[in-house]
Steps between C-alpha positions, in 0.01 A plus 500: 500500500779610736829621351831579667745734327855477633749764388459827323441840653203642315252226415174695499447452126560127531264480799227685309547276196476186710183622668325643192612269219583171673239518777730478800316574824810550715841623385775513763840661446835443672803696379742217564797729548587421860311177564713187488216261553126501537224246516262495208136543609293184450220678309714606199399423145788680327846627596672760281869548576665804348859378514671831418399645835518209744748347740631186328472285812134593531439414137653155548300445819167595336573283196558197721183565700290543186631172355417318824144641499418378150 
């Protein structure tokens, strides 16, 4: 399982939880502070968006991409 975490500054505990308890094999992290857009990788199983620490335009962009990939 591949997980992308967008937002947040210190996500080590979340990364460890996803790997140990959920069984994620890859956990990627993007802070989302300065990015306005990004392309979601095709191999994702789960996207976690931490909205308190993310550029709002990026959040909207990722939400639209995720809906289109369903």
